[in-house]
C-alpha positions in Angstrom: 100.8 19.9 34.8 99.3 21.9 37.7 99.8 25.0 35.5 97.6 23.5 32.8 94.9 22.4 35.3 94.9 25.9 36.8 94.6 27.4 33.3 91.5 25.2 32.6 90.0 26.1 36.0 90.5 29.8 35.4 89.0 29.7 31.9 85.8 28.0 33.0 85.4 30.0 36.3 82.9 32.5 34.8 80.6 29.7 33.7 81.0 28.0 37.1 80.0 31.2 38.8 76.9 31.4 36.7 76.0 27.9 37.9 76.7 28.4 41.6 74.9 31.8 41.5 71.9 30.5 39.5 68.5 31.7 40.8 67.3 28.1 40.7 68.7 27.4 44.1 67.0 30.2 45.9 63.7 29.4 44.2 63.5 26.0 46.0 61.4 27.1 49.0 59.2 24.1 49.6 59.2 20.3 49.3 57.1 20.6 46.2 59.8 22.8 44.6 62.4 20.2 45.6 60.5 17.4 44.1 60.5 19.3 40.7 64.2 19.8 41.1 64.8 16.1 41.8 62.7 14.9 38.9 64.9 16.9 36.5 68.2 16.5 38.3 68.0 12.7 38.5 68.7 12.5 34.8 72.1 14.2 35.3 72.8 11.9 38.3 72.1 8.9 36.0 74.0 9.9 32.9 77.0 10.8 35.1 77.4 7.1 35.6 77.6 6.5 31.8 80.4 9.1 31.6 82.1 7.2 34.3 81.7 3.8 32.6 82.8 5.3 29.3 86.1 6.2 31.0 86.5 2.8 32.7 85.7 1.0 29.4 88.5 2.9 27.6 91.1 3.1 30.3 90.9 -0.4 31.7 90.2 -3.9 30.4 86.6 -5.0 30.8 86.9 -7.9 28.3 87.6 -11.6 28.7 90.3 -12.8 28.4 91.8 -9.9 30.4 95.0 -8.1 29.3 96.8 -5.1 30.7 95.6 -1.9 29.0 96.7 1.7 29.4 98.6 3.3 32.2 98.5 1.5 35.5 98.2 4.8 37.4 95.2 5.9 35.3 93.6 2.4 35.8 93.9 2.9 39.5 92.4 6.4 39.4 89.3 5.4 37.4 88.7 2.1 39.2 88.9 3.9 42.6 86.2 6.4 41.4 84.1 3.6 40.1 84.1 1.8 43.4 82.9 4.9 45.2 80.2 5.9 42.7 78.9 2.4 42.0 79.2 0.8 45.5 78.8 3.5 48.2 76.7 3.1 51.3 73.4 4.4 52.5 72.9 5.7 56.1 72.4 2.1 57.3 75.6 0.8 55.7 73.9 -0.9 52.7 75.8 -0.9 49.5 74.4 0.9 46.5 75.3 3.3 43.7 74.9 7.1 44.1 72.1 6.8 41.4 70.3 4.2 43.4 70.7 6.3 46.6 69.2 9.3 44.7 66.2 7.2 43.7 65.6 6.1 47.3 65.8 9.8 48.3 63.2 10.7 45.6 60.9 8.0 46.9 61.3 9.2 50.4 60.6 12.8 49.3 57.5 11.8 47.3 59.1 12.8 44.0 58.0 10.9 40.9 60.4 8.3 39.5 58.2 6.6 36.9 60.0 8.4 34.0 63.5 7.4 34.9 62.3 3.9 36.0 60.7 3.5 32.5 64.0 4.4 30.9 66.0 1.8 32.9 63.3 -0.8 32.0 63.7 0.0 28.3 67.4 -0.3 28.5 67.2 -3.5 30.5 65.0 -5.0 27.8 67.5 -4.3 25.1 66.6 -0.9 23.7 69.4 1.4 22.6 69.7 4.7 24.4 68.1 6.6 21.5 65.2 4.2 21.3 64.7 4.3 25.1 64.8 8.1 25.2 62.3 8.3 22.4 59.9 6.0 24.3 59.9 7.8 27.6 58.6 11.2 28.8 61.0 13.5 30.5 61.4 17.2 31.0 62.7 18.9 27.8 65.7 20.4 29.6 66.7 17.0 31.0 66.3 15.4 27.5 68.6 18.0 26.0 71.2 17.5 28.7 71.2 13.7 28.4 71.5 14.0 24.6 74.6 16.3 25.1 76.1 13.7 27.4 75.7 10.7 25.1 76.8 12.8 22.1 80.0 13.5 24.0 80.4 9.8 24.9 79.9 8.8 21.3 82.0 11.5 19.5 84.3 12.9 22.2 87.9 12.0 22.6 88.9 10.4 25.9 90.7 13.4 27.4 87.5 15.5 26.6 85.3 13.0 28.4 87.6 12.9 31.4 87.7 16.7 31.6 83.9 17.0 31.5 83.7 14.3 34.1 86.1 16.2 36.3 85.1 19.8 35.9 81.6 19.8 34.4 79.5 17.7 36.6 78.4 17.1 40.2 80.7 19.3 42.2 78.6 22.3 41.2 76.0 22.4 43.9 76.7 25.4 46.2 76.5 25.6 50.0 73.4 27.9 49.6 71.4 25.0 48.2 72.5 22.5 50.8 71.6 25.0 53.5 68.1 25.4 52.0 67.6 21.6 51.9 68.7 21.3 55.5 66.0 23.9 56.5 63.4 21.9 54.6 64.6 18.7 56.2 64.2 20.2 59.6 60.6 20.9 58.7 60.0 17.4 57.2 62.8 15.0 58.5 60.9 11.9 57.4 60.9 13.2 53.8 64.3 14.6 53.3 66.7 12.6 55.4 68.0 10.6 52.5 68.3 13.5 50.1 70.3 15.5 52.7 72.5 12.5 53.2 73.0 12.2 49.5 74.2 15.8 49.2 76.5 15.6 52.2 77.9 12.3 51.0 78.4 13.7 47.6 80.5 16.5 49.0 82.4 14.2 51.2 83.3 11.7 48.5 83.0 13.4 45.2 84.0 16.9 46.1 87.2 15.9 47.9 88.7 12.5 47.2 87.2 11.8 43.8 87.9 15.4 42.7 91.6 14.9 43.3 91.6 11.6 41.5 89.7 12.9 38.5 92.0 15.9 38.1 95.0 13.6 38.2 93.3 11.4 35.5 92.6 14.4 33.3 96.2 15.6 33.7 97.5 12.2 32.8 95.4 12.0 29.6 96.2 15.5 28.4 99.9 15.2 29.3 101.9 18.1 27.9 99.9 18.3 24.7 98.6 21.8 24.3 96.0 20.9 21.8 94.5 18.3 24.1 94.3 20.8 26.9 92.5 23.3 24.6 90.1 20.6 23.4 89.4 19.6 27.0 88.8 23.2 28.0 86.3 23.7 25.1 84.5 20.4 26.1 84.1 21.5 29.7 82.8 24.9 28.6 80.2 23.2 26.4 79.2 20.9 29.3 78.8 23.9 31.7 76.6 25.7 29.1 74.5 22.6 28.9 74.2 22.5 32.7 73.1 26.1 32.8 70.4 25.3 30.2 69.2 22.4 32.4 69.1 24.7 35.5 67.2 27.3 33.4 64.6 24.8 32.5 64.2 23.6 36.1 63.9 27.2 37.3 61.2 27.8 34.8 59.3 24.7 35.9 59.4 25.9 39.5 58.4 29.4 38.6 55.5 28.3 36.6 54.3 26.0 39.4 54.2 28.8 42.0 50.7 30.0 42.8 49.8 33.3 41.3 
């Protein structure tokens, strides 16, 4: 199974390199640049939770009356990830999801949250995801990225969703960007303390423990089926292309916002 995981990792490495070497990161030179980044990136933080819940819904029982569903080992893997993503802690030890932590970081940094707040309100009042997205304003790149994610959730097979969750999402932020954020934090500690904490916490939890669990889950779902591994690889490649397009759009926003 490790051989198949290694093959998938090797296949997607060129796209991952495009992401980790993307000029977007070096373009973030001020807190204003970072605000633009956060206002687009928050949508990827949010729809990541829907990928997670799609996996939990299909790999465990979330209905009443309860009944055992699926492989107990896979149930453990996804439930362990859910606990960490949905009920982590802020610097003061208060429980919250990583998405809620990101919103707090945006508020502290002075980044606008009204667009994502409006979407959550629309969903809370019973709108479908398509209705909610059509009723709110968000950057075009973020809209296309979210549409890709929900199309995958709707049409993708479970092993494809698991592979994208594992290899195509939030472990893609390079050390360079974190170093730049720390420099900005040192200049404005009252503005970027929470965002720095979010990035560091994300590396600690998602980049290590959750990464191992997610890889084990993907391997369990693909098994020894060559076709499933090929489908999973293609899905991850498509997800990485979508992330590159999102980064391109954020980079363009920051470049256009720079003074002549």
